[in-house]
Each structure stands twice: as structure tokens, then as C-alpha cells.
C-alpha positions in Angstrom: 96.2 131.2 92.1 94.9 129.3 89.1 94.6 125.5 89.0 97.4 125.4 86.5 99.7 127.4 88.8 99.0 125.1 91.7 99.6 122.0 89.5 103.0 123.4 88.4 103.9 124.2 92.1 103.0 120.6 93.0 104.5 119.1 89.8 101.4 117.2 89.0 99.1 117.3 85.9 95.9 119.3 85.7 92.7 117.9 84.2 90.3 120.6 83.0 89.8 124.2 84.1 93.5 125.0 84.1 92.8 128.8 84.2 90.2 128.4 87.0 90.9 130.7 90.0 91.3 128.9 93.3 90.5 131.1 96.3 91.4 128.6 98.9 91.0 125.1 100.3 87.8 123.5 101.7 87.3 120.3 103.8 85.1 117.8 101.9 83.8 116.4 105.2 82.1 119.7 106.0 79.7 119.2 103.1 76.5 117.2 103.5 75.8 114.5 100.9 73.3 117.0 99.2 75.9 119.7 98.7 78.1 120.1 95.6 81.6 121.4 95.7 81.8 125.1 96.4 82.7 127.3 93.5 86.3 128.5 93.3 87.7 126.1 96.1 89.9 123.1 96.1 89.1 119.8 97.9 91.1 116.7 98.7 89.5 113.3 97.7 91.7 110.3 97.8 89.3 107.3 98.1 86.0 106.0 96.7 84.6 105.9 100.3 84.8 109.7 100.4 83.1 109.9 97.0 80.3 107.6 98.2 79.7 109.9 101.2 79.7 112.9 98.9 78.2 111.8 95.6 77.7 115.4 94.3 81.4 116.0 94.4 81.7 114.4 91.0 78.6 116.0 89.6 78.6 119.4 87.7 77.1 122.3 89.7 73.4 123.1 89.1 74.2 126.7 88.3 77.5 127.9 86.8 79.7 129.9 89.0 81.1 133.4 88.4 83.1 134.1 85.3 86.9 134.0 85.6 88.4 137.3 84.4 91.3 135.4 82.8 89.4 132.8 80.8 85.7 133.7 80.8 85.0 130.2 82.1 82.7 129.5 85.0 84.6 128.9 88.3 83.7 125.6 89.9 85.0 123.5 92.8 88.1 121.4 91.9 89.7 118.4 93.6 93.2 117.1 94.3 92.7 113.3 93.7 94.4 110.2 92.6 94.9 108.9 89.0 92.4 106.1 89.7 89.6 108.6 90.6 90.5 111.3 88.1 87.8 110.2 85.6 85.1 111.1 88.2 85.9 114.8 88.1 85.9 117.5 85.4 88.4 119.7 87.2 91.2 118.0 89.1 94.8 118.0 90.2 95.9 114.4 89.5 98.4 112.9 91.8 99.9 109.5 90.8 98.5 106.6 92.8 100.2 106.3 96.1 101.4 109.9 96.2 98.1 111.7 96.9 98.9 112.3 100.6 102.4 113.8 99.8 100.8 116.0 97.2 98.2 117.1 99.8 101.0 118.0 102.2 102.6 120.1 99.6 99.3 121.7 98.8 98.8 122.7 102.5 102.3 124.2 102.6 101.4 126.2 99.5 98.4 127.8 101.4 100.1 127.9 104.8 100.0 131.4 106.3 102.1 130.6 109.4 104.2 133.7 110.1 107.9 133.5 109.0 110.1 135.9 110.9 113.2 137.4 109.4 116.4 136.8 111.3 117.9 139.6 113.3 117.4 141.6 116.5 113.8 142.5 117.2 112.8 145.5 119.2 112.1 144.8 122.9 108.7 146.5 122.6 106.0 143.9 123.5 103.3 145.4 121.3 103.8 145.5 117.6 103.1 148.8 115.9 100.5 147.2 113.6 98.5 145.7 116.5 95.2 147.4 117.3 94.4 147.7 121.0 91.2 149.4 122.2 91.7 152.4 124.5 89.8 150.7 127.3 91.8 147.4 127.1 94.4 146.5 129.7 97.6 144.9 128.6 99.8 144.2 131.6 103.6 144.2 131.6 105.2 141.1 130.1 102.4 140.4 127.7 103.3 140.1 124.0 101.1 141.4 121.3 102.4 140.6 117.8 101.9 141.8 114.3 98.3 142.5 113.2 96.8 141.3 116.5 93.5 142.9 117.6 92.4 143.4 121.2 88.8 144.6 121.8 87.4 147.0 124.3 87.6 146.2 128.0 89.8 143.2 127.5 92.4 142.3 130.1 95.6 140.5 129.0 97.8 139.3 131.9 101.6 139.1 132.1 103.3 136.5 129.8 100.2 136.0 127.7 101.1 135.9 124.0 98.8 136.9 121.1 100.5 135.7 117.9 100.2 137.5 114.5 96.7 138.4 113.5 95.1 136.8 116.5 91.8 138.5 117.6 90.4 138.9 121.0 86.8 140.1 121.3 85.4 142.7 123.6 85.5 142.1 127.3 87.6 138.9 127.2 90.2 138.0 129.8 93.5 136.1 129.1 95.2 135.0 132.2 99.0 134.5 132.5 100.9 132.4 130.0 97.9 132.0 127.7 98.9 131.6 124.0 96.5 132.6 121.2 98.0 131.2 118.0 98.3 133.1 114.8 95.0 134.0 113.1 92.9 132.4 115.8 89.8 134.3 117.0 88.4 134.5 120.5 84.8 135.9 120.8 83.4 138.4 123.3 83.4 138.0 127.1 85.5 134.9 127.0 87.7 133.8 129.9 90.8 131.8 129.1 92.8 130.6 132.2 96.5 130.4 132.7 98.6 128.2 130.5 95.9 127.4 127.9 97.2 127.1 124.3 94.7 128.0 121.6 95.9 127.1 118.1 98.8 124.7 118.5 99.4 122.4 115.5 97.1 119.5 115.2 98.7 116.0 115.6 99.0 115.2 111.9 101.7 113.0 110.3 102.0 110.7 107.3 104.5 107.9 107.0 106.2 106.5 104.0 109.0 103.9 104.1 112.0 105.6 105.7 110.3 109.0 105.9 107.8 110.7 108.2 106.0 113.8 106.9 104.6 116.5 109.2 101.2 117.5 107.8 100.9 121.3 107.8 98.0 122.6 109.9 97.0 125.7 108.0 93.6 126.3 109.6 92.8 128.2 112.9 90.6 128.1 116.0 87.4 130.1 116.2 85.9 130.5 119.7 82.4 131.9 120.1 81.1 134.4 122.7 80.9 133.7 126.4 83.2 130.7 126.3 85.3 129.8 129.3 88.4 127.6 128.9 90.2 126.2 132.0 93.9 126.3 132.9 96.3 124.1 130.9 93.8 123.3 128.1 94.9 122.8 124.5 92.8 123.4 121.4 94.5 122.4 118.2 94.1 124.4 115.0 92.4 122.7 112.1 94.3 121.2 109.2 92.4 123.3 106.6 89.5 125.4 108.0 88.6 126.0 111.7 88.4 124.1 114.9 85.3 125.7 116.5 83.8 126.1 120.0 80.3 127.5 120.1 79.0 130.2 122.4 78.5 129.6 126.1 80.5 126.4 126.1 82.4 125.8 129.3 85.6 123.7 129.5 87.3 122.7 132.7 91.1 122.4 133.3 93.4 120.0 131.5 91.1 119.3 128.5 92.5 118.5 125.1 90.5 119.3 121.9 91.9 117.8 118.7 92.2 119.4 115.3 89.1 119.9 113.2 86.8 119.3 116.2 83.4 121.1 116.0 82.0 121.9 119.4 78.5 123.4 119.6 76.8 125.7 122.1 76.1 125.4 125.8 78.4 122.3 126.2 80.1 121.3 129.5 83.4 119.4 129.4 85.0 118.4 132.7 88.7 118.1 133.4 91.2 115.6 132.1 89.1 114.8 129.1 90.5 114.3 125.6 88.4 115.0 122.5 89.8 113.3 119.3 90.3 115.1 116.0 87.3 115.8 113.8 84.8 115.0 116.6 81.4 116.8 116.5 79.8 117.6 119.8 76.4 119.0 119.4 74.6 121.6 121.5 73.9 120.9 125.2 76.1 117.8 125.5 77.7 117.2 128.9 81.0 115.3 129.2 82.3 114.3 132.6 85.9 114.0 133.7 88.6 111.7 132.3 86.5 110.8 129.2 88.1 109.9 125.9 86.2 110.5 122.7 87.5 108.7 119.7 88.2 110.7 116.5 85.6 111.3 113.8 82.6 110.5 116.2 79.5 112.5 117.0 78.3 113.2 120.5 74.6 114.0 119.8 72.6 116.9 121.1 72.0 116.7 124.9 74.0 113.5 125.4 75.6 112.9 128.8 78.9 111.0 129.0 79.7 109.9 132.5 83.1 110.0 134.0 86.0 107.7 133.0 84.2 106.5 129.9 85.7 105.7 126.5 83.4 106.8 123.6 84.0 104.5 120.6 80.7 105.1 118.6 78.3 107.9 117.9 75.8 108.6 120.7 72.0 109.2 120.5 70.4 112.5 121.5 69.6 113.0 125.1 70.9 109.7 126.3 73.4 109.0 129.1 76.4 106.8 128.5 79.2 105.3 130.5 81.8 102.6 130.5 84.6 101.5 128.1 83.5 101.2 125.4 80.6 103.5 126.5 77.1 102.1 126.1 73.7 103.5 127.1 73.5 103.8 130.8 70.5 101.5 131.2 72.3 98.7 129.3 75.5 99.3 131.2 73.8 99.0 134.5 72.5 95.6 133.5 76.0 94.5 132.4 77.5 95.7 135.8 74.7 93.9 137.7 75.5 90.7 135.8 79.2 91.1 136.5 78.6 91.3 140.2 77.1 87.8 140.1 80.0 86.3 138.2 81.7 84.7 141.2 78.4 83.1 142.2 77.7 81.9 138.6 81.2 80.5 138.3 80.7 78.3 141.3 77.4 77.1 139.9 78.9 76.3 136.6 81.8 74.4 138.3 79.3 72.3 140.3 77.3 71.6 137.2 80.4 70.4 135.4 81.3 68.1 138.4 77.8 66.7 138.4 78.0 66.0 134.7 81.4 64.5 135.1 83.0 66.9 132.7 86.8 67.5 132.7 88.2 71.1 132.7 89.0 71.0 129.0 86.0 69.0 127.9 83.2 71.1 126.4 79.7 70.7 127.8 77.2 69.0 125.5 73.6 69.8 125.3 
């Protein structure tokens, strides 16, 4: 689609590059401050804070992109933004102030590839004719393999597991009963996904206006690396735009939730009943114990350890242990707990001191 065609579909004006081809959407938060917008892709920027974090988003690219066959102009990254920020960009879809989020929702719907099924009686065959299943794979009775799905060599798919359209399962992976692999989600080689896990459910995204609640389309997917194990009853939500990712050799216990857009690295351990917020980054080698909550948009640094029943409310430092709510470095938290154990004794001492000074209960002590 061209930028002009998208503008017409969203019913908003286009500034510059109307004939520029748009190959898809990209998440601005995936770029570092040193990276410009990628050629041929569309980004959503609705605030000055985002622009401050990504200053090159408003700058022209250092090298012109490929030539558009239709216009001969160089393709560059474009943005969906507000009227108040439009002057910062050379190519933009300009939503009226206060309507950028609703325009973004319409944009996501425009690029949404969620399968739409025609009404009518479908055949009772559990494997769609277009699915590709390796000769050495085992698909047990009751499993459902839908359109365009791919199952690699030596995989085992147990009864009542569902692989939705264009889901991919890598060589040697095992899906236990009632696992759901959402549409266009990808599972690497030699993965084990235990019963009842759902990979690729919609992320929890909504936007409220007076008298109306909008569901934000989640048009991304989930990409799981090789040698990952995911416990029973886990949920991994698909990304809003690109991919929720889990790196190779990461091991996830039962009853763990991973929010949309989360980026999990390699060789991570996550223990049961833990909830990882949306857009959280967990770097390689981190260990997260049971019943931990990690707030959205935070980073758990490489090699960090988060002890059980903690609430992580700020970024962690590499190779440090944390616990408590809000979680703090373990050494600091041990001192706090030691002081708390002395509180009854200290309260008695304070009371005696007040009596000695003749202070009333509501009278502040004076130095």
C-alpha cells in the first residue's frame, strides 16, 4: 500500500511522500536512539517524549532508500502522528489532536492478518489440505492442524492441541494436550510446550474514550527460539505490531503469564505463578522465582536474580539479586528487614523518651 492509500483508508491527511510504498508497521520502541526510521515502514509517534527518546525519527536518513517504482522517489520511514507534531516529520499521516490513538487502532486493523473464516459447514478433517506435516511427525487423533500450518520432522502433537493458520512448529518439538499455537506464531526446534498453554492469545490492549471502549488489534505474533520449554497453563500474548519473543534455552514453569511485546532473552529461568508485564525486556541468564510480578516496560538486566514473591517496579542492575515489594537489591532489603524486626523495641524506647520529655501523644518532639 502507498501512504496515500493508507491515509484514504484512515480518512486522515498525508504530509509528503504520498506515493511512498509502505511494506508494513514497525515499533518505534525497538529502535535505539542512534537508529533512524527504517525505509518503507510506518511508525506510530504520538508524544514529544517518544521523539526525545528517538531523536533521529525526525531526521532524514543518511542514505536514500530504494526507488519507488511508481514515483521514482526514495522510500523512507513514515509516521502516524498528531497535528501538533506533524512539522517534525517529512512523511506523515496526520491525525487530528486527540484522535491519534483511534487512528492507530484503525491502522492496526488495516494490517491485521487474523484469519477470517467463511460461514458454512467445514469438513470434519482435522488436518487442512494446505498444511505441511513432515513424514516423521506424529499428529495424534483429536489434534487440529489448520490452513498453512507447518509441522517439522519428528514433532509430536497430542490430542486436542490446535495449530492455527500459518503456525509453525520446528523439528523435534512436542505439543502436549490442549496446547494452542496461535495464527502465524512460530515455535523453534526441540521445544516442549505442556498441556493447556496458549501461545499467541491477544495482548491486553484497550483504549477508552468517553462512552466508548476500543479494543486495540494485536496484529503481531509470538516467536519462540530453539530448546525452549513452557509449562502447563502458561500464556504468552502476541505483540501489538511485531513479535513477542522468547530466546533459546529459556525455561518457563507452569502458570506463568508473559504480556504482549515482551522480549525474553536466552537461558532464562522463570518459576511458576509469575506475571511478566507488557513490553518487559528480560536479558540473558536472568532468574525469576515464583509469584513475582514485573511491571510493564521495565528491564530485568542480564544475570539478575529476582527472589520469590517480589514486585519489580524499576529496572534491575546486571548480576544483582533483588527481593521485596517494591523489589530492592538484596543487601539493602536485608538491612530494611533487620530494622523492621527491631520496630517493637524501638517503639517502646520512643514512648519512654516521650514520657520522660513530657510530650503528649499529638505533640511533636522538639530538638
